[in-house]
N, CA, C and O of each residue as an XYZ file, in Angstrom:
748
protein
N      21.077    -43.175    -31.306
C      21.144    -43.148    -29.856
C      21.154    -41.708    -29.347
O      21.522    -40.781    -30.067
N      20.751    -41.547    -28.117
C      20.751    -40.227    -27.487
C      22.120    -39.907    -26.905
O      22.920    -40.801    -26.628
N      22.379    -38.597    -26.723
C      23.665    -38.142    -26.198
C      24.026    -38.811    -24.880
O      25.157    -39.265    -24.705
N      23.077    -38.875    -23.951
C      23.381    -39.426    -22.626
C      23.801    -40.892    -22.723
O      24.720    -41.321    -22.027
N      23.129    -41.661    -23.585
C      23.488    -43.072    -23.770
C      24.866    -43.204    -24.409
O      25.662    -44.061    -24.026
N      25.135    -42.344    -25.386
C      26.432    -42.390    -26.068
C      27.570    -41.965    -25.146
O      28.653    -42.549    -25.190
N      27.336    -40.960    -24.318
C      28.368    -40.550    -23.350
C      28.751    -41.728    -22.464
O      29.931    -42.014    -22.261
N      27.747    -42.395    -21.948
C      27.993    -43.540    -21.068
C      28.738    -44.646    -21.813
O      29.708    -45.198    -21.295
N      28.292    -44.970    -23.018
C      28.905    -46.034    -23.823
C      30.380    -45.742    -24.095
O      31.226    -46.618    -23.918
N      30.695    -44.517    -24.524
C      32.064    -44.218    -24.937
C      33.000    -43.947    -23.759
O      34.207    -44.162    -23.873
N      32.472    -43.486    -22.650
C      33.309    -43.405    -21.443
C      33.710    -44.819    -21.017
O      34.854    -45.057    -20.629
N      32.765    -45.747    -21.093
C      33.040    -47.145    -20.745
C      34.069    -47.742    -21.711
O      35.018    -48.391    -21.272
N      33.892    -47.529    -23.015
C      34.840    -48.070    -23.996
C      36.244    -47.499    -23.780
O      37.230    -48.233    -23.842
N      36.334    -46.190    -23.527
C      37.651    -45.585    -23.297
C      38.292    -46.120    -22.026
O      39.508    -46.302    -21.975
N      37.486    -46.372    -21.001
C      38.042    -46.848    -19.720
C      38.728    -48.204    -19.876
O      39.564    -48.577    -19.053
N      38.377    -48.935    -20.925
C      38.946    -50.265    -21.139
C      40.265    -50.230    -21.929
O      40.928    -51.258    -22.063
N      40.648    -49.058    -22.452
C      41.868    -48.963    -23.248
C      43.102    -48.952    -22.347
O      43.103    -48.330    -21.285
N      44.140    -49.643    -22.783
C      45.409    -49.624    -22.058
C      46.210    -48.377    -22.473
O      45.897    -47.736    -23.476
N      47.235    -48.047    -21.697
C      48.099    -46.914    -22.051
C      48.763    -47.138    -23.402
O      48.892    -46.201    -24.190
N      49.189    -48.373    -23.682
C      49.812    -48.677    -24.975
C      48.834    -48.493    -26.130
O      49.199    -47.955    -27.176
N      47.587    -48.938    -25.944
C      46.573    -48.746    -26.991
C      46.329    -47.262    -27.235
O      46.226    -46.828    -28.383
N      46.236    -46.483    -26.163
C      46.013    -45.038    -26.305
C      47.160    -44.407    -27.090
O      46.922    -43.604    -27.993
N      48.394    -44.760    -26.756
C      49.543    -44.208    -27.487
C      49.548    -44.658    -28.943
O      49.767    -43.843    -29.839
N      49.310    -45.938    -29.190
C      49.294    -46.442    -30.573
C      48.205    -45.756    -31.396
O      48.453    -45.325    -32.522
N      47.002    -45.655    -30.835
C      45.897    -45.000    -31.538
C      46.193    -43.511    -31.750
O      45.880    -42.957    -32.804
N      46.794    -42.873    -30.751
C      47.109    -41.443    -30.847
C      48.139    -41.183    -31.950
O      48.019    -40.210    -32.694
N      49.146    -42.047    -32.055
C      50.147    -41.915    -33.123
C      49.484    -42.123    -34.488
O      49.765    -41.386    -35.433
N      48.612    -43.119    -34.591
C      47.916    -43.376    -35.857
C      47.050    -42.171    -36.261
O      46.998    -41.809    -37.437
N      46.378    -41.562    -35.294
C      45.557    -40.378    -35.570
C      46.443    -39.223    -36.028
O      46.098    -38.523    -36.980
N      47.577    -39.014    -35.365
C      48.506    -37.947    -35.772
C      49.014    -38.191    -37.194
O      49.134    -37.246    -37.973
N      49.308    -39.428    -37.537
C      49.768    -39.747    -38.895
C      48.666    -39.495    -39.925
O      48.943    -38.998    -41.017
N      47.428    -39.830    -39.589
C      46.298    -39.528    -40.485
C      46.177    -38.021    -40.687
O      45.950    -37.547    -41.801
N      46.332    -37.278    -39.596
C      46.219    -35.824    -39.651
C      47.208    -35.221    -40.648
O      46.888    -34.252    -41.337
N      48.386    -35.788    -40.719
C      49.415    -35.270    -41.632
C      48.978    -35.306    -43.097
O      49.506    -34.553    -43.916
N      48.025    -36.168    -43.434
C      47.587    -36.283    -44.836
C      46.554    -35.231    -45.229
O      46.266    -35.068    -46.415
N      45.987    -34.509    -44.249
C      45.000    -33.468    -44.555
C      45.684    -32.225    -45.123
O      46.825    -31.918    -44.776
N      44.979    -31.520    -45.993
C      45.495    -30.295    -46.601
C      45.135    -29.095    -45.713
O      44.300    -28.266    -46.074
N      45.786    -29.025    -44.545
C      45.490    -27.958    -43.584
C      46.754    -27.227    -43.132
O      46.687    -26.376    -42.245
N      47.878    -27.540    -43.716
C      49.150    -27.103    -43.154
C      49.626    -25.756    -43.662
O      50.733    -25.332    -43.329
N      48.814    -25.069    -44.465
C      49.171    -23.729    -44.947
C      48.557    -22.630    -44.070
O      48.567    -21.460    -44.450
N      48.035    -22.992    -42.925
C      47.401    -22.048    -41.998
C      48.410    -21.588    -40.951
O      49.537    -22.081    -40.907
N      47.997    -20.633    -40.101
C      48.908    -20.080    -39.084
C      48.543    -20.445    -37.646
O      49.401    -20.885    -36.881
N      47.257    -20.260    -37.270
C      46.851    -20.424    -35.863
C      46.050    -21.720    -35.677
O      44.980    -21.895    -36.260
N      46.592    -22.620    -34.853
C      46.008    -23.934    -34.599
C      45.677    -24.047    -33.115
O      46.554    -23.918    -32.260
N      44.408    -24.288    -32.822
C      43.954    -24.447    -31.438
C      43.901    -25.942    -31.123
O      43.332    -26.724    -31.885
N      44.494    -26.328    -30.007
C      44.498    -27.738    -29.625
C      44.192    -27.872    -28.143
O      44.531    -27.002    -27.340
N      43.549    -28.968    -27.798
C      43.281    -29.257    -26.391
C      44.449    -30.067    -25.827
O      45.099    -30.829    -26.543
N      44.696    -29.888    -24.556
C      45.711    -30.681    -23.867
C      45.022    -31.879    -23.227
O      43.935    -31.751    -22.665
N      45.641    -33.011    -23.312
C      45.058    -34.290    -22.909
C      44.685    -34.342    -21.424
O      45.481    -33.991    -20.554
N      43.462    -34.785    -21.161
C      43.054    -35.123    -19.793
C      43.321    -36.625    -19.657
O      42.500    -37.449    -20.058
N      44.460    -36.963    -19.095
C      44.878    -38.371    -19.004
C      43.867    -39.205    -18.229
O      43.615    -40.360    -18.571
N      43.289    -38.615    -17.181
C      42.333    -39.346    -16.345
C      41.075    -39.742    -17.122
O      40.373    -40.673    -16.726
N      40.786    -39.047    -18.219
C      39.625    -39.370    -19.061
C      40.002    -40.283    -20.232
O      39.158    -40.629    -21.059
N      41.288    -40.667    -20.289
C      41.805    -41.522    -21.360
C      41.538    -40.904    -22.734
O      41.094    -41.583    -23.660
N      41.819    -39.604    -22.844
C      41.692    -38.904    -24.120
C      42.885    -39.207    -25.010
O      43.904    -39.727    -24.554
N      42.741    -38.873    -26.294
C      43.862    -38.983    -27.217
C      45.045    -38.196    -26.649
O      44.874    -37.123    -26.071
N      46.235    -38.748    -26.823
C      47.449    -38.066    -26.396
C      47.809    -37.041    -27.475
O      48.297    -37.403    -28.546
N      47.567    -35.771    -27.186
C      47.810    -34.722    -28.196
C      49.275    -34.289    -28.260
O      49.618    -33.417    -29.059
N      50.147    -34.880    -27.434
C      51.573    -34.525    -27.503
C      52.141    -34.759    -28.903
O      52.973    -33.984    -29.375
N      51.694    -35.825    -29.564
C      52.197    -36.137    -30.904
C      51.824    -35.029    -31.894
O      52.625    -34.663    -32.755
N      50.618    -34.504    -31.768
C      50.150    -33.429    -32.653
C      50.833    -32.115    -32.287
O      51.171    -31.321    -33.165
N      51.036    -31.889    -30.998
C      51.789    -30.701    -30.577
C      53.186    -30.701    -31.193
O      53.676    -29.657    -31.626
N      53.828    -31.870    -31.234
C      55.156    -31.973    -31.842
C      55.118    -31.668    -33.339
O      56.024    -31.021    -33.866
N      54.076    -32.130    -34.021
C      53.927    -31.828    -35.452
C      53.774    -30.321    -35.648
O      54.443    -29.730    -36.495
N      52.898    -29.707    -34.869
C      52.658    -28.263    -34.989
C      53.930    -27.468    -34.711
O      54.247    -26.526    -35.438
N      54.654    -27.843    -33.668
C      55.901    -27.145    -33.341
C      56.923    -27.344    -34.462
O      57.634    -26.409    -34.827
N      56.995    -28.555    -35.002
C      57.924    -28.842    -36.086
C      57.610    -28.071    -37.358
O      58.506    -27.770    -38.146
N      56.347    -27.755    -37.555
C      55.927    -26.969    -38.721
C      55.904    -25.473    -38.407
O      55.469    -24.668    -39.231
N      56.375    -25.102    -37.210
C      56.499    -23.708    -36.786
C      55.166    -22.955    -36.831
O      55.096    -21.820    -37.302
N      54.116    -23.607    -36.333
C      52.778    -23.013    -36.296
C      52.544    -22.306    -34.959
O      53.184    -22.618    -33.955
N      51.616    -21.352    -34.969
C      51.170    -20.723    -33.725
C      50.200    -21.691    -33.060
O      49.164    -22.031    -33.631
N      50.538    -22.131    -31.853
C      49.724    -23.103    -31.127
C      48.961    -22.361    -30.024
O      49.538    -21.610    -29.238
N      47.650    -22.597    -29.993
C      46.779    -21.918    -29.035
C      46.099    -22.970    -28.166
O      45.604    -23.979    -28.669
N      46.081    -22.725    -26.850
C      45.431    -23.626    -25.898
C      44.443    -22.833    -25.045
O      44.485    -21.603    -25.019
N      43.563    -23.536    -24.355
C      42.459    -22.886    -23.636
C      42.553    -23.005    -22.132
O      43.239    -23.859    -21.570
N      41.820    -22.095    -21.515
C      41.569    -22.133    -20.071
C      40.051    -22.059    -19.914
O      39.399    -21.204    -20.513
N      39.496    -22.961    -19.106
C      38.040    -23.052    -18.952
C      37.556    -22.234    -17.766
O      38.206    -22.175    -16.722
N      36.400    -21.605    -17.950
C      35.736    -20.881    -16.872
C      34.446    -21.646    -16.557
O      33.496    -21.623    -17.339
N      34.424    -22.321    -15.410
C      33.279    -23.159    -15.064
C      32.114    -22.370    -14.475
O      31.067    -22.947    -14.183
N      32.280    -21.058    -14.296
C      31.163    -20.229    -13.834
C      30.182    -19.962    -14.967
O      28.969    -19.990    -14.762
N      30.709    -19.702    -16.171
C      29.818    -19.417    -17.306
C      30.058    -20.349    -18.493
O      29.517    -20.118    -19.574
N      30.863    -21.398    -18.307
C      31.165    -22.395    -19.343
C      31.756    -21.773    -20.602
O      31.445    -22.175    -21.723
N      32.621    -20.777    -20.385
C      33.336    -20.155    -21.507
C      34.802    -20.567    -21.444
O      35.253    -21.175    -20.473
N      35.527    -20.225    -22.487
C      36.957    -20.511    -22.518
C      37.695    -19.266    -22.985
O      37.197    -18.510    -23.819
N      38.885    -19.063    -22.439
C      39.795    -18.050    -22.967
C      40.971    -18.803    -23.580
O      41.259    -19.935    -23.189
N      41.644    -18.183    -24.532
C      42.613    -18.889    -25.362
C      43.946    -18.154    -25.336
O      44.001    -16.927    -25.421
N      45.029    -18.938    -25.217
C      46.355    -18.355    -25.049
C      47.360    -19.017    -25.981
O      47.299    -20.218    -26.243
N      48.284    -18.200    -26.472
C      49.374    -18.687    -27.289
C      50.285    -19.556    -26.421
O      50.685    -19.149    -25.330
N      50.608    -20.747    -26.910
C      51.523    -21.631    -26.198
C      52.950    -21.237    -26.583
O      53.324    -21.301    -27.754
N      53.736    -20.833    -25.600
C      55.123    -20.435    -25.836
C      56.033    -21.237    -24.912
O      55.561    -21.994    -24.064
N      57.320    -21.067    -25.083
C      58.290    -21.759    -24.216
C      58.124    -21.369    -22.751
O      58.472    -22.141    -21.857
N      57.591    -20.168    -22.502
C      57.459    -19.703    -21.118
C      56.060    -19.938    -20.527
O      55.790    -19.527    -19.399
N      55.174    -20.595    -21.283
C      53.827    -20.865    -20.772
C      53.883    -21.876    -19.629
O      54.484    -22.942    -19.763
N      53.256    -21.536    -18.512
C      53.154    -22.453    -17.379
C      51.796    -23.151    -17.457
O      50.752    -22.503    -17.536
N      51.832    -24.485    -17.433
C      50.612    -25.294    -17.499
C      50.365    -25.897    -16.124
O      51.282    -26.399    -15.474
N      49.100    -25.836    -15.691
C      48.723    -26.425    -14.408
C      47.355    -27.091    -14.573
O      46.491    -26.571    -15.279
N      47.158    -28.242    -13.920
C      45.854    -28.907    -13.983
C      44.871    -28.179    -13.077
O      45.200    -27.800    -11.953
N      43.634    -27.987    -13.597
C      42.599    -27.396    -12.752
C      41.951    -28.493    -11.902
O      42.410    -29.635    -11.917
N      40.912    -28.165    -11.178
C      40.297    -29.138    -10.255
C      39.624    -30.305    -10.990
O      39.287    -31.312    -10.368
N      39.425    -30.175    -12.319
C      38.845    -31.254    -13.123
C      39.927    -32.024    -13.882
O      39.625    -32.811    -14.779
N      41.192    -31.791    -13.514
C      42.356    -32.426    -14.148
C      42.585    -31.981    -15.590
O      43.250    -32.682    -16.352
N      42.045    -30.831    -15.971
C      42.278    -30.285    -17.305
C      43.562    -29.454    -17.255
O      43.635    -28.485    -16.500
N      44.585    -29.821    -18.055
C      45.791    -28.998    -18.098
C      45.490    -27.666    -18.782
O      44.938    -27.635    -19.882
N      45.860    -26.564    -18.118
C      45.538    -25.229    -18.639
C      46.713    -24.283    -18.434
O      47.523    -24.467    -17.525
N      46.796    -23.257    -19.298
C      47.814    -22.223    -19.072
C      47.420    -21.362    -17.879
O      46.236    -21.108    -17.657
N      48.403    -20.914    -17.116
C      48.149    -20.012    -15.993
C      47.767    -18.633    -16.534
O      46.813    -18.017    -16.058
N      48.506    -18.158    -17.519
C      48.235    -16.872    -18.174
C      49.023    -16.849    -19.482
O      49.544    -17.878    -19.913
N      49.110    -15.703    -20.099
C      49.867    -15.607    -21.340
C      49.277    -14.597    -22.294
O      48.515    -13.714    -21.900
N      49.640    -14.738    -23.555
C      49.165    -13.842    -24.607
C      47.817    -14.358    -25.084
O      47.726    -15.439    -25.664
N      46.767    -13.575    -24.836
C      45.421    -14.020    -25.198
C      45.211    -13.883    -26.702
O      45.636    -12.907    -27.321
N      44.547    -14.883    -27.273
C      44.239    -14.925    -28.706
C      42.721    -14.990    -28.857
O      42.068    -15.802    -28.201
N      42.165    -14.153    -29.703
C      40.724    -14.152    -29.951
C      40.346    -15.348    -30.843
O      41.120    -15.719    -31.725
N      39.176    -15.951    -30.626
C      38.743    -17.074    -31.465
C      38.698    -16.729    -32.960
O      38.890    -17.606    -33.802
N      38.451    -15.482    -33.286
C      38.370    -15.073    -34.697
C      39.714    -15.175    -35.423
O      39.748    -15.106    -36.651
N      40.814    -15.338    -34.696
C      42.137    -15.497    -35.315
C      42.452    -16.943    -35.682
O      43.390    -17.205    -36.435
N      41.679    -17.871    -35.158
C      42.013    -19.286    -35.307
C      41.650    -19.811    -36.695
O      40.573    -19.533    -37.223
N      42.573    -20.573    -37.267
C      42.363    -21.167    -38.593
C      41.881    -22.613    -38.502
O      41.042    -23.047    -39.292
N      42.417    -23.352    -37.532
C      42.094    -24.770    -37.354
C      41.873    -25.012    -35.862
O      42.654    -24.550    -35.030
N      40.804    -25.739    -35.530
C      40.534    -26.092    -34.137
C      40.421    -27.611    -34.046
O      39.605    -28.227    -34.731
N      41.258    -28.208    -33.186
C      41.191    -29.633    -32.889
C      40.300    -29.800    -31.661
O      40.498    -29.139    -30.641
N      39.313    -30.697    -31.774
C      38.229    -30.740    -30.796
C      38.163    -32.098    -30.092
O      38.128    -33.142    -30.744
N      38.147    -32.073    -28.752
C      37.958    -33.334    -28.024
C      36.499    -33.775    -28.130
O      35.601    -32.944    -28.268
N      36.274    -35.062    -28.065
C      34.898    -35.562    -28.115
C      34.835    -36.956    -27.528
O      35.851    -37.636    -27.386
N      33.639    -37.366    -27.191
C      33.398    -38.735    -26.741
C      32.891    -39.596    -27.887
O      33.274    -40.759    -28.013
N      32.019    -39.021    -28.733
C      31.446    -39.762    -29.852
C      31.052    -38.763    -30.944
O      30.941    -37.562    -30.701
N      30.846    -39.295    -32.152
C      30.401    -38.465    -33.280
C      29.591    -39.346    -34.217
O      29.631    -40.573    -34.123
N      28.850    -38.704    -35.130
C      28.058    -39.494    -36.071
C      28.501    -39.229    -37.506
O      29.379    -38.403    -37.757
N      27.882    -39.940    -38.440
C      28.308    -39.904    -39.850
C      27.998    -38.579    -40.544
O      28.402    -38.380    -41.690
N      27.291    -37.670    -39.873
C      27.019    -36.363    -40.477
C      27.825    -35.237    -39.826
O      27.651    -34.071    -40.180
N      28.709    -35.576    -38.874
C      29.587    -34.565    -38.274
C      29.122    -34.002    -36.948
O      29.754    -33.090    -36.414
N      28.025    -34.527    -36.397
C      27.621    -34.115    -35.056
C      28.567    -34.763    -34.050
O      29.020    -35.890    -34.251
N      28.862    -34.043    -32.966
C      29.780    -34.572    -31.958
C      29.161    -34.460    -30.570
O      28.268    -33.648    -30.329
N      29.655    -35.290    -29.674
C      29.251    -35.245    -28.278
C      30.512    -35.059    -27.444
O      31.471    -35.822    -27.550
N      30.481    -34.020    -26.610
C      31.556    -33.811    -25.657
C      31.106    -34.276    -24.281
O      30.335    -35.227    -24.147
N      31.603    -33.586    -23.266
C      31.265    -33.977    -21.895
C      29.956    -33.355    -21.420
O      29.518    -33.642    -20.306
N      29.321    -32.513    -22.231
C      27.978    -32.061    -21.918
C      27.820    -30.661    -21.360
O      26.707    -30.268    -21.009
N      28.886    -29.902    -21.266
C      28.790    -28.544    -20.717
C      28.691    -27.466    -21.798
O      28.378    -26.316    -21.488
N      28.954    -27.818    -23.064
C      28.804    -26.858    -24.156
C      29.965    -25.901    -24.344
O      29.838    -24.922    -25.080
N      31.102    -26.158    -23.694
C      32.264    -25.262    -23.830
C      32.636    -25.049    -25.301
O      32.789    -23.914    -25.755
N      32.779    -26.148    -26.034
C      33.259    -26.031    -27.419
C      32.215    -25.429    -28.349
O      32.574    -24.697    -29.271
N      30.939    -25.713    -28.136
C      29.914    -25.092    -28.982
C      29.905    -23.576    -28.795
O      29.780    -22.836    -29.771
N      30.036    -23.108    -27.557
C      30.101    -21.659    -27.308
C      31.349    -21.060    -27.948
O      31.284    -20.004    -28.577
N      32.480    -21.734    -27.787
C      33.747    -21.274    -28.339
C      33.695    -21.247    -29.869
O      34.060    -20.239    -30.474
N      33.252    -22.330    -30.501
C      33.239    -22.417    -31.966
C      32.288    -21.397    -32.589
O      32.509    -20.955    -33.716
N      31.248    -21.025    -31.875
C      30.313    -20.006    -32.377
C      31.008    -18.655    -32.554
O      30.529    -17.810    -33.310
N      32.135    -18.443    -31.860
C      32.877    -17.184    -31.968
C      34.044    -17.244    -32.949
O      34.742    -16.249    -33.148
N      34.255    -18.402    -33.559
C      35.304    -18.529    -34.575
C      34.758    -18.044    -35.922
O      33.546    -17.941    -36.110
N      35.662    -17.751    -36.846
C      35.207    -17.335    -38.182
C      34.587    -18.544    -38.898
O      34.948    -19.686    -38.611
N      33.665    -18.297    -39.820
C      32.961    -19.416    -40.478
C      33.898    -20.403    -41.178
O      33.598    -21.595    -41.242
N      35.016    -19.926    -41.697
C      35.921    -20.809    -42.445
C      36.910    -21.573    -41.560
O      37.727    -22.341    -42.068
N      36.842    -21.366    -40.241
C      37.710    -22.133    -39.339
C      37.434    -23.627    -39.537
O      36.282    -24.062    -39.534
N      38.495    -24.394    -39.706
C      38.377    -25.837    -39.920
C      38.269    -26.523    -38.557
O      39.110    -26.322    -37.680
N      37.219    -27.337    -38.394
C      36.935    -28.008    -37.124
C      37.200    -29.508    -37.278
O      36.543    -30.189    -38.066
N      38.181    -30.015    -36.507
C      38.616    -31.405    -36.638
C      38.502    -32.102    -35.288
O      39.101    -31.672    -34.303
N      37.728    -33.181    -35.253
C      37.608    -33.994    -34.053
C      38.532    -35.202    -34.121
O      38.960    -35.612    -35.201
N      38.834    -35.765    -32.958
C      39.650    -36.971    -32.854
C      38.885    -38.001    -32.036
O      38.297    -37.675    -31.005
N      38.895    -39.243    -32.499
C      38.226    -40.308    -31.756
C      38.994    -41.616    -31.921
O      39.571    -41.884    -32.975
N      38.990    -42.413    -30.877
C      39.560    -43.749    -30.959
C      38.603    -44.703    -31.677
O      39.005    -45.786    -32.102
N      37.330    -44.295    -31.810
C      36.285    -45.195    -32.279
C      35.590    -44.642    -33.526
O      35.597    -43.436    -33.772
N      34.997    -45.536    -34.300
C      34.301    -45.170    -35.535
C      33.022    -44.368    -35.236
O      32.571    -44.286    -34.093
N      32.461    -43.786    -36.293
C      31.255    -42.958    -36.180
C      30.029    -43.798    -35.834
O      29.900    -44.947    -36.255
N      29.144    -43.202    -35.067
C      27.801    -43.743    -34.853
C      26.968    -43.361    -36.086
O      27.277    -42.381    -36.764
N      25.926    -44.127    -36.371
C      25.067    -43.781    -37.506
C      24.382    -42.438    -37.291
O      24.306    -41.614    -38.202
N      23.878    -42.223    -36.056
C      23.141    -40.983    -35.809
C      23.106    -40.663    -34.318
O      22.929    -41.538    -33.471
N      23.284    -39.370    -34.033
C      23.014    -38.849    -32.693
C      21.610    -38.256    -32.788
O      21.393    -37.283    -33.509
N      20.673    -38.835    -32.072
C      19.263    -38.505    -32.307
C      18.818    -37.186    -31.691
O      17.813    -36.624    -32.127
N      19.530    -36.675    -30.693
C      19.019    -35.495    -29.998
C      19.973    -34.299    -30.041
O      20.122    -33.580    -29.053
N      20.615    -34.095    -31.194
C      21.458    -32.899    -31.314
C      20.572    -31.675    -31.506
O      19.428    -31.792    -31.945
N      21.107    -30.492    -31.173
C      20.318    -29.259    -31.304
C      20.966    -28.325    -32.317
O      22.084    -28.568    -32.772
N      20.256    -27.254    -32.667
C      20.811    -26.303    -33.646
C      21.995    -25.521    -33.085
O      22.735    -24.904    -33.850
N      22.193    -25.533    -31.759
C      23.368    -24.886    -31.161
C      24.618    -25.749    -31.254
O      25.727    -25.258    -31.043
N      24.450    -27.028    -31.568
C      25.587    -27.934    -31.697
C      26.296    -27.645    -33.020
O      25.679    -27.681    -34.084
N      27.583    -27.361    -32.944
C      28.354    -27.026    -34.137
C      29.017    -28.289    -34.668
O      29.697    -29.007    -33.935
N      28.808    -28.546    -35.959
C      29.308    -29.764    -36.582
C      30.798    -29.680    -36.892
O      31.377    -28.602    -37.026
N      31.388    -30.860    -36.999
C      32.779    -31.000    -37.400
C      32.906    -30.903    -38.919
O      31.948    -31.164    -39.647
N      34.095    -30.524    -39.391
C      34.420    -30.632    -40.809
C      35.057    -31.994    -41.094
O      34.839    -32.598    -42.144
N      35.854    -32.460    -40.116
C      36.526    -33.762    -40.212
C      36.491    -34.426    -38.846
O      36.393    -33.756    -37.818
N      36.573    -35.746    -38.848
C      36.890    -36.471    -37.623
C      37.885    -37.556    -38.002
O      37.688    -38.290    -38.970
N      38.955    -37.646    -37.225
C      40.020    -38.594    -37.519
C      40.003    -39.703    -36.480
O      40.020    -39.449    -35.276
N      39.968    -40.939    -36.969
C      40.097    -42.125    -36.139
C      41.402    -42.815    -36.557
O      41.987    -42.420    -37.565
N      41.870    -43.807    -35.839
C      43.189    -44.368    -36.150
C      43.372    -44.855    -37.595
O      44.481    -44.793    -38.125
N      42.304    -45.335    -38.234
C      42.496    -45.885    -39.578
C      41.667    -45.199    -40.664
O      41.497    -45.747    -41.753
N      41.148    -43.991    -40.368
C      40.259    -43.354    -41.349
C      40.087    -41.877    -41.035
O      40.216    -41.456    -39.885
N      39.794    -41.090    -42.076
C      39.393    -39.699    -41.904
C      37.971    -39.560    -42.434
O      37.699    -39.873    -43.592
N      37.073    -39.091    -41.584
C      35.715    -38.771    -42.007
C      35.691    -37.314    -42.451
O      36.213    -36.447    -41.749
N      35.092    -37.033    -43.607
C      34.953    -35.660    -44.097
C      33.466    -35.361    -44.215
O      32.725    -36.102    -44.861
N      33.035    -34.279    -43.591
C      31.604    -33.947    -43.565
C      31.309    -32.736    -44.433
O      30.157    -32.313    -44.532
């Protein structure tokens, strides 16, 4: 299927999920994540949940990262050039939703993408070879292109992989893993 068809399909599927299903699936994904051999790293980049889009609740993963005393990094989006800046999440970080309901830090200690060891990536759909579809603006592809080659890229989805995304491009950066509630895909 093409990206546009998959975006529509998975937005529709997510819209049908209840709050309880989202929480149950999010906890299952966090538990799956604990089984990966990624916990010897220092800097972990995570997205904050856009509740209005019925995304995975990343609070459970934030709690794991904090409990393991990891450096947690979050982003602020620039919709003029579709770039992101990245900030260390601390006790004094102020989070505010932007006009697209994306929770973002107001300011803080900026972290360069080259420092990141693991990046958790939001997505709408993915395929069996590690291609992913986001919301279509390319924020994460631009961001991931500036990370070091060995940065581990992990997607989260409530739904299983599609067989193939037919219209991906060479600028699309593939995942290393994608975690669904009952399985981990390794690419």
